[in-house]
C-alpha positions in Angstrom: -36.1 -20.1 19.0 -32.4 -19.0 19.0 -31.2 -21.6 16.5 -30.6 -20.1 13.0 -29.1 -21.3 9.7 -26.1 -19.5 8.2 -28.4 -17.9 5.6 -30.5 -16.4 8.4 -27.5 -14.9 10.2 -26.5 -12.7 7.3 -22.9 -12.4 8.2 -22.0 -10.8 4.9 -21.6 -7.2 6.1 -18.8 -5.0 5.0 -15.9 -7.3 5.9 -12.7 -7.3 3.8 -11.9 -10.5 2.0 -9.3 -12.6 3.8 -9.4 -10.6 7.1 -9.5 -12.3 10.4 -12.3 -11.8 13.0 -11.3 -11.1 16.5 -13.2 -13.5 18.8 -14.0 -12.3 22.3 -15.4 -14.4 25.1 -16.9 -13.7 28.6 -14.9 -15.0 31.6 -17.5 -17.7 32.2 -16.2 -19.5 29.1 -13.2 -20.4 31.2 -15.1 -21.5 34.2 -17.6 -24.1 33.0 -16.7 -27.2 31.0 -19.6 -27.0 28.6 -18.7 -23.4 27.8 -15.1 -24.4 27.3 -16.2 -26.8 24.7 -18.4 -24.2 23.0 -15.4 -21.8 23.0 -13.2 -24.4 21.2 -16.0 -25.0 18.7 -16.5 -21.3 18.0 -12.7 -20.7 17.5 -12.5 -23.7 15.2 -15.5 -22.5 13.2 -15.0 -18.7 12.9 -11.3 -18.3 13.6 -8.6 -18.1 10.9 -5.4 -20.0 11.5 -2.4 -17.7 12.1 -0.2 -17.5 9.1 -2.8 -18.8 6.6 -1.5 -17.8 3.2 -4.8 -16.1 2.2 -5.4 -14.2 5.5 -4.7 -10.5 5.8 -2.6 -9.1 8.6 -5.5 -7.0 10.1 -8.7 -7.5 12.0 -11.8 -5.7 10.6 -14.6 -7.1 12.9 -15.1 -8.3 16.4 -17.4 -11.3 17.1 -18.4 -11.6 20.7 
C-alpha cells in the first residue's frame, strides 16, 4: 500500500536545521476540489510560516 508512517518515510536526509522546504504541486492541484484540499493540508503540514523566528532565509530541499 502507499500509506506510510513518518518513521517509514525517513525524511531525515541532509537538511539544514531550520531551513524551509520548497513545496511544488502539479497544475491538477488547482483544478480539482479534492486535490485543492490535499494541497492545503500538505502546505500546513510541511510548510514553514514566513517570518518564523527559528526559520532560516534559504531553501535546501524541494518536496514535490
